C-alpha positions in Angstrom: -19.7 47.0 3.3 -18.3 45.5 6.4 -21.1 42.9 6.6 -20.4 42.0 2.9 -16.7 41.7 3.6 -17.5 39.4 6.6 -19.6 37.1 4.4 -17.2 36.8 1.7 -14.3 36.1 4.2 -16.5 33.4 5.8 -17.3 31.7 2.4 -13.6 31.9 1.4 -12.6 30.2 4.7 -15.3 27.7 4.5 -14.3 26.6 0.9 -10.5 26.6 1.8 -11.3 24.5 4.8 -13.4 21.9 2.9 -10.6 21.6 0.2 -8.0 20.9 2.8 -10.0 18.3 4.6 -10.7 16.7 1.2 -7.2 16.7 0.3 -6.0 15.0 3.4 -8.6 12.3 3.2 -7.5 11.6 -0.3 -3.9 11.7 0.5 -4.3 9.3 3.6 -3.6 5.6 3.0 -6.9 3.7 2.3 -8.0 1.7 5.3 -8.3 -2.1 4.7 -11.8 -3.2 4.3 -11.4 -6.2 6.5 -12.3 -7.1 10.2 -9.8 -6.6 13.0 -6.7 -8.6 13.2 -7.6 -12.2 13.8 -6.0 -14.4 16.2 -2.4 -15.7 15.2 -3.9 -19.3 15.3 -6.2 -18.3 12.5 -3.8 -16.5 10.4 -1.1 -19.2 10.7 -3.7 -21.7 9.8 -4.6 -19.9 6.4 -0.9 -19.2 5.6 1.0 -21.7 3.2 4.2 -19.9 4.6 5.1 -17.1 7.2 8.5 -15.5 6.5 10.5 -12.6 7.9 13.0 -10.6 5.7 13.7 -7.5 4.1 12.1 -6.0 1.0 15.0 -5.7 -1.9 12.8 -4.7 -4.9 9.3 -4.1 -6.2 7.5 -4.9 -9.3 3.9 -4.0 -10.2 1.6 -5.2 -7.3 4.4 -7.4 -5.7 7.4 -7.1 -3.6 10.6 -9.0 -3.7 12.0 -10.2 -0.4 15.3 -11.3 1.0 13.8 -14.2 3.3 15.8 -14.2 6.5 13.8 -16.6 8.6 11.0 -19.1 7.6 8.6 -19.3 10.5 6.2 -21.7 8.8 6.1 -24.0 5.6 9.0 -23.7 3.1 10.2 -20.7 1.2 13.3 -19.9 -0.9 15.1 -16.4 -0.9 14.6 -14.2 -2.9 10.9 -14.6 -2.6 8.2 -12.7 -4.7 5.0 -12.1 -3.0 2.0 -10.1 -4.5 0.7 -7.6 -2.0 -3.1 -8.3 -2.8 -5.5 -10.1 -5.2 -4.9 -7.8 -8.0 -2.8 -8.8 -11.0 -1.6 -7.0 -14.2 -2.5 -9.9 -16.5 0.6 -9.0 -18.4 -0.6 -5.4 -19.1 1.6 -3.9 -16.4 -1.6 -2.2 -15.1 -2.4 -3.6 -11.5 -5.9 -3.0 -10.2 -5.2 -2.2 -6.5 -7.7 -3.2 -3.7 -8.7 -1.9 -0.3 -7.2 -5.0 1.4 -3.6 -4.6 -0.3 -0.7 -4.8 2.2 1.6 -1.9 2.3 3.4 0.4 2.2 6.5 -1.8 1.9 9.5 0.2 0.8 12.9 -1.2 -0.3 15.0 -1.9 2.8 12.0 -2.4 5.3 11.7 -5.5 7.3 8.3 -7.4 7.3 6.8 -10.5 8.5 4.5 -11.8 5.7 1.8 -14.2 6.0 1.8 -15.9 2.6 -1.2 -17.6 0.9 -1.9 -19.0 -2.5 -3.9 -16.9 -4.6 -6.8 -18.2 -7.1 -4.3 -18.4 -9.7 -1.7 -20.1 -7.8 0.6 -17.0 -7.1 1.9 -16.3 -3.8 0.2 -13.2 -2.1 -0.4 -11.6 1.3 -2.9 -9.0 2.5 -3.6 -6.5 5.3 -6.0 -8.9 6.8 -4.1 -12.0 7.4 -1.6 -10.7 9.9 1.4 -9.4 7.9 3.1 -6.5 9.4 6.1 -4.4 9.4 9.0 -5.1 11.7 10.3 -8.4 13.1 8.2 -11.1 14.6 6.4 -9.9 17.8 6.7 -11.7 21.1 3.3 -13.7 20.3 4.8 -15.0 17.0 8.1 -15.9 18.4 6.3 -17.9 21.2 3.9 -19.5 18.7 6.4 -20.1 15.6 9.8 -20.5 17.5 13.0 -18.8 16.1 12.3 -20.3 12.7 14.6 -21.7 10.1 16.9 -20.1 7.4 15.7 -20.2 3.8 17.4 -21.9 0.9 18.9 -19.6 -1.8 17.7 -20.1 -5.3 19.0 -18.7 -8.8 16.8 -16.0 -10.2 14.2 -17.6 -12.7 11.3 -16.2 -14.7 9.1 -19.0 -13.6 6.1 -17.9 -11.7 6.1 -18.8 -8.0 4.0 -22.0 -7.1 1.7 -22.7 -4.0 4.5 -24.5 -2.3 5.8 -20.9 -1.3 9.2 -21.4 -3.1 9.7 -18.8 -5.5 12.4 -16.8 -7.1 13.1 -13.1 -8.3 12.0 -12.3 -11.7 14.8 -11.2 -14.2 16.1 -7.8 -13.3 14.6 -6.1 -16.3 11.2 -7.3 -15.1 11.4 -5.5 -11.9 9.9 -2.1 -11.6 11.7 0.6 -9.5 8.1 2.5 -8.8 6.7 2.2 -5.5 3.7 0.0 -5.0 0.4 1.8 -5.2 -0.4 5.4 -4.5 -0.3 6.8 -8.1 -4.1 7.2 -8.7 -4.3 8.5 -5.2 -1.6 11.2 -5.9 -3.1 12.3 -9.0 -6.3 12.6 -7.5 -5.0 14.9 -4.7 -3.3 17.0 -7.5 -6.5 17.4 -9.2 -8.5 18.2 -6.2 -5.8 20.6 -5.0 -5.8 22.6 -8.3 -9.6 22.9 -8.3 -9.6 24.1 -4.9 -6.9 26.7 -5.6 -8.9 27.8 -8.7 -12.1 28.0 -6.4 -10.2 30.2 -3.9 -8.9 32.6 -6.7 -12.3 33.0 -8.1 -13.7 33.9 -4.6 -10.8 36.4 -4.1 -11.6 38.1 -7.4 -15.3 38.3 -6.7 -14.6 39.7 -3.3 -12.3 42.4 -4.8 -14.9 43.4 -7.3 -17.6 43.8 -4.9 -15.5 45.9 -2.6 -14.7 48.1 -5.4 -18.4 48.5 -6.3 -19.4 49.0 -2.9 -17.0 52.1 -2.7 
């Protein structure tokens, strides 16, 4: 009876540990599928603009930034920048990729290296040098203090490859955070399945212990 009890306990602990590890892996942010950070010279050469500012809003797959300094190129404020190559194509459903930049919650400061996507929209990614916080010492040395961005009136027009863009109308800006929805749902499903498996094992253990008596 003791051997049976120990065996069932070990199985229960094994299943619980596996569920916990799987849940943590699914809940962790996805690692960008790109090489280590390239030198600043390479990232700066790829970017049509490098800006520093504060995120003031989000929309599906993009951030709205109040640009404080323009370190390279030209940019107006506010500026809309897609966080990766995914687009909603008017459906509102963005396909997120492993190279998407984030997280970038409202109120956080970032240096964004902005490129022109294949569709002419402004975008950044986790593989081009964009990062949270102000310019680091290397960027200050390379770019200098930067210049102030010109303010523009909100416009529904899409941003162009010149890195000058405007915020879309307020009714088009989504309040939901960028990404993470599918991962969160997956974690909930896995957690529920794990809890169900544990409950079944406990029930089996109780029945076998009763039968052993």
